[in-house]
C-alpha positions in Angstrom: -2.8 -0.3 23.1 -5.4 -3.0 23.6 -5.2 -3.9 20.0 -1.4 -4.2 20.1 -1.5 -6.5 23.1 -4.3 -8.7 21.6 -2.3 -9.0 18.3 0.8 -10.0 20.2 -1.1 -12.6 22.2 -2.6 -13.9 19.0 0.7 -14.2 17.3 2.3 -16.0 20.3 -0.5 -18.5 20.6 -0.4 -19.4 16.9 3.4 -19.7 16.8 3.3 -22.7 19.2 1.4 -24.9 16.8 3.6 -24.1 13.8 6.7 -25.8 15.2 5.3 -29.3 14.5 5.0 -28.7 10.7 8.7 -29.3 9.8 8.5 -33.0 10.7 5.3 -33.5 8.8 6.7 -31.8 5.7 9.9 -33.9 5.9 8.0 -37.2 6.2 5.7 -36.3 3.3 8.7 -35.3 1.1 10.7 -38.5 2.0 7.7 -40.7 1.4 6.9 -39.1 -2.0 10.6 -39.2 -3.1 10.9 -42.8 -2.2 7.8 -43.5 -4.4 9.4 -41.7 -7.3 7.4 -38.4 -7.2 9.8 -35.5 -7.1 7.3 -32.8 -8.0 6.4 -32.2 -4.4 9.9 -31.0 -3.6 9.5 -28.0 -5.9 6.2 -27.1 -4.3 7.8 -27.4 -0.9 10.6 -25.1 -1.9 8.2 -22.6 -3.3 6.3 -22.6 0.0 9.5 -22.1 1.9 10.4 -19.1 -0.3 6.9 -17.7 0.2 7.2 -17.9 4.0 10.7 -16.3 3.8 9.5 -13.3 1.7 6.3 -12.4 3.5 7.7 -10.9 6.7 10.0 -8.6 4.7 7.2 -7.6 2.4 5.0 -6.8 5.4 7.8 -4.8 7.0 8.4 -2.9 3.8 4.7 -2.0 3.4 4.4 -0.9 7.0 7.6 1.2 6.7 6.4 2.8 3.5 3.0 3.7 5.0 4.8 5.1 8.1 7.1 7.2 6.0 4.2 8.5 3.9 2.2 9.3 7.0 5.1 11.1 8.8 5.8 13.1 5.7 2.2 14.2 5.4 2.2 15.2 9.1 5.4 17.2 8.7 3.9 19.1 5.8 0.8 19.9 7.9 2.9 21.2 10.8 5.1 23.6 8.7 3.7 27.1 8.5 2.9 28.2 5.1 5.2 30.8 3.7 4.0 33.6 1.5 5.6 34.0 -1.9 5.9 37.7 -2.8 6.8 39.0 -6.1 9.4 41.7 -6.3 
């Protein structure tokens, strides 16, 4: 329980500093485009897609591990049945 609370506090504290990044990215992009360099726009788009995919990937991995663990626990709890030959 302590680890969960500490992780939540850590995430909340790091989230406050991330709100300021949009203005910085926009200013950098506008400055580079006005100078004729359009390559940074593709890199910025790739970064946005990376940030978009990561939460879904993490949720998918956690869900898969949870499913695999619950299936293993269910197999342990079921009594073994004897197979008899007639």
